N, C-alpha and C positions, 0 to 999 in steps of 0.2 A: 734155633738151637737143636742140636742133635745129642741125645743122651744114649750112651752105650753102657749098659750094666755089665759088669764082669762077674760071671757066676760059673764056677766058684771064683772068688777073688784071688788074684796073684798075691802070694805071701813072700815076704823077705825079712830077714833079721837086720836090725840096726841097733846101734848103741855101743858104748864103750864099757862102762862099769856094769850096766844092767842091760842085757839084751832084750829087746822088745820085737815082737813080730808085727810088722805093718801089713795091712791088707789093702791092696789097690782094688777098689770096689766099682769104680765107674770112670768113664771118660766123658767129658762134656765139650762139645765143639760149638763155640759161639760164632755168630755172624757179627760183623761190625755193628756197634751200637746196641748190642744185647748185653744183659747183665744177669748174673746169678747171685743169689744171696744164700749164704750158709748160716745156719742158726744152731746155737748150742741149747742144751737142756734148760739152761737158765734164761734163755731168751736173747743172749748177746748175738748180734748179727754181724756178718762180714760179707761185703760185696766185692765181686770181681767183675769189671766191665771191659768189654772188648771194643777197640777202635780199629779203624782200617790200618793203623800203623803199629798196633800192638795191644797192650792191656793196661788199664788202670789196675795195678796189683793190690791197691788198698784204697779205701775212702781217704779223704784228706786226713793226714796224720794228726793234726792239731785241732781238728773240729769233729767231723762226722765219725771218725774212727773212735774217738774217746766217747762221743755220745752213744755209740753202739756198744760200749762196754769193753773196749780194748786199749792196750798200751803197746806201742811199737818200740823196738830197740834193735840196734845193730850189735851183732854178736860175732865173736871170733872163736873158732875152734882151735884145739891144740895143733892141728895139722895146717893152720894158716888159712882155712876157708872162712868166708864171711857169710852171715845169714841175717835176714830180717826176721825177727821173731815177733809174734803178736801174742801178748799174754792177757788173759781175761782179767779185768779189774777185780781185785780181791784174791787173786791166785798167785801173787808175787812170791809168797813163801814156797809154793810148789815149784815155781820157776827157779828160785834160788837153790833148792835142793837138786833139781835137775842139772843146773849149770855147774854146781860143785861136783856132782857125780860124773859128768861128762867132761869136766875140766874146760868148760867154755868160759869166756870172759865177756863182760859187757864193754863194748867200745863206747856207746853212748845211747841214751834214751832218745827217742824221736817223737815224743808225744805231747810236747808243750811248745808254746811260742818261744819261750826263753831258750829251751834246748835247741830248737831248730834254728833260731837266730844265731846262736853260738856256732853251730856247725856252718851256717852260711858265712859268717864273718871269717872263720878260720879257713874255709875253702877259698873265699875271695882273696885273702891275703896270700895264700900259697899260689893261686893262679896268677897273681900280679908279680910275684917274685920269681 
């Protein structure tokens, strides 16, 4: 792993209703089969793992991710861009306020067997037709 700290961080503004300044603080270069874990103040963990073909962007959506204290959802912005959000369990109300403020919509939650099986069924039907 190669860690490059950015000091001072690169700053840029984002947001629609409320402008927030993001700070790009570091770059991490992983070799295949290396993993980094991000940890919040509350202890929720989030792993990103590198493979030779790319990245595991999240732990398993319906198992380890939820055990680590996260819920995944597919979101659409007003401009038609799609995002995968990870919301810390218990912070759904904060997410809801953010989504309303930024006019994002939930396409679907991706954090339970039932939700993922529904997505799978719908995609399988559309692939067959």
